[in-house]
Each structure stands twice: as structure tokens, then as C-alpha cells.
N, C-alpha and C positions, 0 to 999 in steps of 0.2 A: 290429423289422422284417424282421430275415433271421438267420438262423442265422450263429454266426461260423465254421464250416467253409466256407460258400456265400461269404462275403464276404472272407476273407483269402485271400491268393494266394501260392504258395510259387513265387518266380521263379526259385529254383534248378532245380527241377523242371520247371519250364515251358518254359525257355530248354534245357534239354537235347536232345539228336535223340529223335526217336519212339523208337527202340529201347531207349534209356537210361531210359525213365520208368518201367519196371515193368512187368509183366506185368497185362493187363486184367483187370478184374473179372469180368467175364462173356466167355465163348467166343462170339464171331458165327457159328461155323461147328457148333455142338452138336447142331444138331437136321437136320445134313446126315451121312446115314449112311454116303453115296458107293455106288458100284456095287458088287455082287457079284462075286467073281470068275465067268469063264467065261461073260462077256455074250453071245459069239456063239452059245453053244449054247443059248440059250433059244428056245422056238417063236414064229415069227413070228405076231403078232396085230394083226388089224386095229383100227380105231378103235373097236367097240364089243367088244371083248374076244375076239372070235371067230378062229377061225385066218383069215389072212390066205388068199385064192386065189393062187393060184400064176399069176404074169403070163404064163409060157410056157407054160401049161397050153392049154386052150378059150380058144380067141379068141370075141369077139363077132361076129357077121354084119356085115354090111358096111353101113354110113350108108347112109341113106336120100338120093336124089339133093337138092340144095336148090334151092330156087325160081330158076328165073330161069337155071339150068343152071350149069355150072364151079364153081370152088373159092370162088370171090370173088362170086359170081352172075353178072350180066351187066352184062359189062364198059363196055358201051357207054353205061349209063346212068351210067357214072362213081361215084365214093366221094362225092361231096357231097350227093347226093340220099338222103334219108331218110324214104321213103315210108310207112316202119310204125314211125316213131318221133315221137313228139311233140316239139316244140322245148324247148329248156334252159328253165328257167326264170331270168328277169334274177335276178343276185345283189342281194342287199339289202343295202343300204349300213350299215355297222356306227357305231352310233351313238357320236359321240368321249365318253371318261370325262367324267363330272362335276368340275369344275376344285375342288381342294383348299381347305378353308377357309384364310384369311390369319391364320394363327395361328404365330407363331415356337416353335418346339420345341428347347431345350436340354436335352443329356443332362449330369447331374452326379454325378459319383463319389462311393461311399459315403466319407464321412469316416473312420470306422473302419477299411476296403481300405486308404484313403491314409496313415493311420499306419501301418499293416502294412508296406506296402511301402517306405516311409521308412526304418522302423527296421531292414528287411533290407536294404535299398541302403546304409544307416550300418554295420552289422555287417558283411557282405560285403565293401565296399571297392570292388566292382565298378559299372562301368557299363553302364547298360541303355539299349535302344532307346524313345525316349519313344513312338513309334506306335505299336509293338509291344505297348508296356503297356497303352496306350488299346484297341486288338484287343482283348486280353485282358480288360477291364474289360467292353466291349459282350457279351462273349460269355455272362454270365450275367445275368439280368436282378436278381438279389439285389444286384449289385454296384454298381448306378447308381439313380439317381433322373431323371425327367423334368419338367422345367419349362413350363408350357404361359404364353405371355404376348401380348397384344392388340397388334395393330398399328394406328398411329394416322396420319390423313391430316397433311395439311400444317397445315390450320385446327386440330388437335388432337382432331376426332372419332374415334370407334372404329370400324374399316372391317368388324372382325366380334366382335359382343360374344361374352363368353364368361361362363358362370354355372356355380357350385359347389353342389352339395348336401353341405347340412353333416352329413346322415345317415352318408354311407357315402363321402364325400371324393371321389364321382366330378364329372368336367367335362361340360358340355355345352354347346352353341351357341347354344340357346334354351331360352327360359323356357319355351314350351309343350312341349318335350320334357323337360325337369326335372319339368314338374309331373305328366307324364303316368308318368315313370318313379317317383316318390315314391307315385302312387296304385296303382300295379300293384306294386311292390316291399314297400312299407311302408305298407300299407294299414292292417295292424292295428294300428300305432301309434296312428293319429288317429282309426279308425271301426270301426264292429261290427255286421255285418248281421244283421240278424233277418228270418227268414220268417214269414209269417204266412197260414193256410189261409183260402181265399176261393173263390167259387163257380168251377168250369170253364168254359171255354168250351163254347156251344151248339152243337148240330149234330154230324154224322157226318163225320169228316177221315179220308180215305183214303190220303193224301198229303200231304208237305210238303218245301218246299225247303232245300235245305241249302247252305252254302259249300264250295265243293270244297277250298280250301285250309286253312281254318282248322277245317273240320268243325263249324260252330257251325249249328244250327236255327235256321233263319228263319221258319218257319210256312208254313201253306196260302197260295199266290198269292193267292188271295181273301180271306183273311183282312185287317178293318181296319186292324190293325198293322202288315201285313208290310213296306209301304215305307219306313215309318218305321225297322223294324229292319233293314232293307236297307243304308237311308243312314247309321244309326248306326254299324253295323260297317264302311262303306265309311271312314267320318271316322275313326274309332279304330283300325283296323288296318291299312287300305290305301290312305292318302289320295294317297300317291305313284303310285298306278295310276289309269287313267282309269277315270271310272265305268262306261261300255259295256263294257270288257275285264273288270271287276272282275264286273259284271253276266254276262256269259258263262260265267262259272267258277262258277255257281249251278247245282246241278242237282235235277232232282226225283225223291224217293226215297217208296217205297211199301213199305219195309218196317214191319210192324204195330208192331214194337218202337219204331223212332225215332219213328213218329207218338204211341205211347201216351207216351213220353218227353214229346214236346212238350205234350201235354194236362197230364200232371203237372206240369210248369214252370211251366204256364198257371193253375194251381190254387191257387199260392201268390203272393203279393205281398211284396218284400223291401223293410225300411226300413232306415235305417241310423242307428244311435245313434253321436254325436258324443261323442269322449273328450278328455281333457284341455283340458275348457271350463269354466268357472263353473258354467254352467246347461245342466241336461241337455236335448239338442235331438235330435229326430228329422228324417233328411230324406227325402224320398218315393223320388229316384231317383239314379244316379250323377250327374246332371247337376247335379243340386243339392249333391250332395256338393263336385265340382269349385270351383262356385262358391263355396261355404262353404271350402273350403281356400285358394283363392286370396285371400279375402278376410281368413280369419284367421292361415292358417299360412303362407302363401307366403313373407312378406319377411323371416320368422324362419330357414326351413330352407334357402329359394334364393336366392343372394345373387349379383351380378354383380361379377367380379372382375376384376383387370387381369394378375394374376399367378396360376399354382395350379400347385402341384407334387404328383406321383403318384409313388408308389412304383414300382419297374422292374416289379414282377411286375402289378401292377393296369394297367400301360400295356400289358401284352399283351394285356390281355381289356379295353379300355373299353366302355362299354354304348353309347356313340355311335358310329356306324359313321363317320362321315367323320373324327372325330377318330382313330378308330384306324386309318385308313387314313393319315392324315398321319403319326401317328407311325412307322407302320411303313414309308412311304416314307423319312422322313428316317434312320429305323434302316439301313434297307438303303443309304442313302448313305454316312453315316458308317463304316457298318462295311468298307467299299474305302479310303476315306481320312478318318479320325479327326480332322480337323483339329481340331474345336470341341471335343472331348473332350480332345483333346492340349493345347489352350490351358487348359480348364480345369484337368488335372492340373498343368500347370507352376505355375500360380499356389498349389496349395495345396503341391506340393513345395518351393517357394519359402519358404513359411511355417515348414516344418520344416529349413530352412538349407541344402536342396540346390542343387547348381548344373547349369547346362548348358552343352552345347557340341557343335560338330557335327564329325563325322568326314568329311574328306575336302569338306568346305564342302555337304554333302548332308542326311544324317541325324541328326537332334538326340538327343543321348542325354543321362541324367539320371545324376548320380555325386555323393559325398561332398564331392567337392572338383573342380575345374576344371583340368585340366591344361595346364602351360605349358611352354613351351621352357627346357632344365637347358642353359646356358652353363657348362661344366665350366671354361673358364679365364678366366671372371668372377664366376663362384659357388662360395663356400668350401663344398664338401662332403666329408664322409669318404673315405677310403680304398677300403673296400669299395663304396660307390656309383659311384666313378669305374670300380672293376674290373666292376660290374654293366653301366651305361652303354657301356662301352668294347665289351665283349662284344656286347652287341644291337646296336651298329653294327656290328663286325664278321661277325658273323651274324644278319642281318634277320631271319629267320623262325623262329628259337630255339624251341624250347618251355621251360615252364618246368623240366620234368626236368632239360633237356639243360645250361640255363644252374647248376643247381643241380650238376649231376656235372661241371659244369668249372670250376667257382669254389669248389666249398667243399673245404677242406682235409680231409687224410687225418686217421680217426677216433684221439685222442688222450684220454686220461685224464682224464674230466671231474672238476671239481670240485662237488660236492655243496654248494648253496647252504643247503639246510634238509629235515631230514629228521626228522619227529616221528610217527613211527608209534603209530596209536590202538593196537596190541595186538602182542602180541612176535611178530616174524617167524616163519613158518612152515617147517619143514623142506622142504618141497616147495612149489611155485609151487600158489596154489590158483584163480586165474582161466584163463579161457579166451580173453579177448580183453585186447591189448594196445594202443594208442595212442600214437604219439610225434608230438609237434606241435613243429617248429621254429620259431622265434621270432625275428626280427631286430630288435632295438629300436636306435634313432637313438642314438649314443655321449652325447649331453649328458642322456639321458633314462633313463640305465639305473638310478639311484637310486630315482626313483620307479616305474620298470617292476619291480624287483626286490620291493618293497614290495606290490604288485597280486598279484605271483605269491604271494608269502606268505599275502595274506590269501584268495585265490583257494582255495589248498590249505586252508586251515584251515575255510574254508565247506564244503570238499565232504566232508571228513572223514565227515561221518554220512550221505552219500548212501548209498542201497540198490546192495549189488552192488560197492561199492568195494574191493578188495583191499589197493592200494599207488599211491600218488603221490606222487611226486617231481620236483622243478625242479633242473636240472643245468645249469650255466654252463662256457663254453667256457674253457679257457687261454690261454697267449700273448699276453695283451691284449688278447682279443676277449671279454671278459666279456659284452659286448651283446648274444651269441648265446646265446641261452635254449632249451634243450628240457624239454616237458614228458613225463613218462616216466608213464603211468596202467595198471594192470592192474585188470579188471573181469571180475566171473565171468560175463558173458555180454554179448552186444552189445545186448542191449533194457534193461539197467541202464545202458550208457554211452549210451546214446539217449536215454533217461529222465531223464539227467544233463545231457544237451546242452538239454533244453527246460525245464530249472530257472531260477528266476529270476538268482542268484549267477552263471550260467555267462554269460548274456547281459550282466549289468553288468558282468562282468571283459572281456569282448570289447569293449564299446562303451567302457569306461576305457582301454582299451590301445590303441585306436585310433590316437590322435593321436601316439601313440610310435613306432610302426611305421615301420620301412624299407623292410619288405618284405611282404605277405599272408602270412595264414599258411599253411603249409605242414602239414598234418595227414595222417598215414602211421598205416594200420591194420595190424598184425600178428598173426602167430599164433606159437606155439613149436613150434619142429622137434624132436620126438621123439629122445630119446637111440638108439633102436633103429632 
């Protein structure tokens, strides 16, 4: 239905400030060259490119006196008299807009996109505002679908019928509109037109009538078939316009080529051969074609429905004008307050095991777990957790970096958990990019966390660009504090490693054991000289 790049959403990038989201792919000011230096030295030019006359040079002669004398004419007449002007025409009342069809519009988020969002929320462990995610989904039509549903009266009757075309999945409000659409767009699927030469019209014609809106040639006004062609074109193309207004837009053309073209068209008769039928059949006119389509194909191709779902891209270009206006109106309303889409997102997020909570009883957030009040006096927690909570209570607005600087002990000689180099160590560093990841595991989960780290290192040995990968544990009874040390040939190799399946699997499996989020730091080697 849509490409993966359009459906998937990077929450980490979208919720950053604008200056941190990277450079734009296109420079919006590339076509502006700016003003050259010394602008004040350019010669003054008039509107037509020539030199501008000096306003302080020759002056024009005095103006002729006004009729009635004085600067403002004859003041005795007053300013209300307008002898030389006509009265302003009365303002025409604007017609009220046509009411929108009584159809329910529902925006449904794409299932693949919701799965990607749930996976990111689980891996990062962060909480995101639900309504802002809904607005991000609405920003691109590839990320959602539109469901149309009929409304019913108290007695069960449908207020506004809804029809669907099986050939291109387009919705329609009436059966006649759907039939006209099929015969216009998919005509070659059911019928084939064949032109046969016949006797041209007799007489000499010097002018013909032509529709000023569609450009169709109707023929001379004195021709026997002119009135039929006029009413046929009005019924097929401009039925919403009054017939007299449509008739006033018909013009008389005396061009010889236009007259000749009409004569050539009248020199042929068109017959329509029916396709996809058991027995061959030819029809003489479009009216017979429409009757045949209604009798043979209509019930198979056009069906009344109570609900119909179209893709987001198709919903932006619906062929039914009333439905397109309705979808556009609901989209504008949801863009400012996406309550409907947020409700649908919450249901789908719940199936992925995510939880919801409100911040300050106003903004709904979604996260991997619902935060609860931690009472340190009644809840048994480790000493490290108590220190973290105590520092946050003492410094309410401290950042994560300040928290680590305040609570992290002085560096000590670490104990190596596992060192299994794939190749003998080189005499000099081979990498240009280093990554230090600090992991705080809850004390009771130290053993399974060590197993996951060993498996993660073993799975990463064959990754392209890896020079060295070690897992280190802190001493002095704090073996649950683990540091992953990675050395890569380039940052691109590390970013490719981050996108691999075993890396995502490691983070997802380790997430329930964490006492604090991952602290990942990028580093480089300080040269000796």
C-alpha cells in the first residue's frame, strides 16, 4: 500500500527540536542570489526600464481648474451628491455552501506504522504524548486509511446511501454517479467503439454552435439534431447548471476548420461492440450502452455498502466531489484536535502491551509501563535506587548528566567479564570511533544480564567494521553496573550495527532488567601529540 520509509516514524528524531533534526535536504533559499554590492550607485530607472525623470527638474504646468471651482468642487452642493456617477449596484447575496453528506468519516492508523511505533517505545523506554503522535500520523496520507460509514435513522433506514466501484475501489454517493464514472474511465473494459463511414449531411454550412465550457461542437442551430445534442450535453456534463444558463454559454463559431471537423464527424456513425458477454452484440448509441451496462454489469461492478475503507493517498483525490469535501473537512478538524485518531491509536497500542497515563491530569502519554508513586519507606528497593530518588527529590530539575555526575563513584579498575578477541590484538588502535554504554541492572537480575551481554558480544563479532568489543563490570560489590566498550572503524559501521536484528533483540530482552535507561556516549581518541 505504501513504502516502508513513509509508514515508519522515527520518534527519537521527530520529538527533537527543529535545530537538532539535521540539515534540510533542499536549501529553500538556493534560488535567491541576494542584492549586489553598491546598490545605491545603480542608475534610477522607471517602470519601463528607461531613466526615471528627475522629480526636481522641470515641473508640469498647472492643473486645469475643476468643474464647479475650488479644490473640492462646489461645496454648496455637499459631498453626498453624485451627479456624475451611477449608483453602486446592490451586493449580490452569497449562496450558502451545500451541506456535507451524512457519512461518518474515521481515520485509521496504518498497522505496520503502529507496530513500528510500539517497538520504538519499548526499546527506548520513554513516554510520548499520544495526541502529538496522532498529529504526526495525520501529517502524511501514507500513514493512515479512511473509513466511510453510512448513518441510519431511528427506524433503521439509511440517511445517505453509499456505493463502491469494484474496479478501482472508489466510493460514490449515488448509483448514477458510479455508472457514469465506470463508463468514462473503464469504458474499454466492457465496450469497443467502431466508426463506420456514412453519407455526410447535405447543404452548405458556414457556422456551427460550440459549447464555451467543454469545447464540444454541437452543429448548426438549424440542424435537425441540434436540440437533441444540446440537451444531451447538458444532461451528461452540466446537469447541476440551469439549462438557460448553460444555453447562454453556447457560442457561434464561423471558423472553416471547425465547420469542416463537424461535417467529418457527421460523416461517420459509431457503433459499440459489447465485450465480456457470451454472445456478440452491437449497440447504436451511448444511451443503449448505458442501458446495457445497467442491465448486465451494474450489479457486479457497483454495490451498495454500509462501510468502505480507502487508502490515505486515495482519500486525498476522491472523484466524488462531495465525499472529497467531507474527508477534507474532517481531516482539518482532526489536525487540530485528533481525538478520534488518538482513540484508535490507544486501542492498537494496548494490543502491543503499552500503557497510558496523564501528566498533570491533562496530557495523555503512552509508554512501556505506567509510572507509580514509589514510597521508599514501605517498598523494598536497593540502595542505589534510594540514592537516585533522594537526589531527584533534593534537586527537582536536575538533568540526567547532573544525576550521573553526582552519584557515579570515582573510576576504579574494572573487572573483565569476558574477553574473546576474534583476532590477535593489534599493536596500535585500528578504530576511529568509540562507544561507551553504561548499563545499570537491578541486583536480582545480574546473572541473566551477564548471559545476555555474553551472547550479544558473540553475535556482534562478525559485524562489519568491529575492532574490539568488551563488557566490563564494576567492582566493590557493584557488579550490576556494566559498561560496554566498543571500538569501530567508522561511525557508519556502528550505525549499521545498531540497525541489525541481534542488537535490537539484545535491547528488548535487557529492558525488563534495567534500573535506569541506557547511557550511551560516543568518544574519540585524543592524539598523543
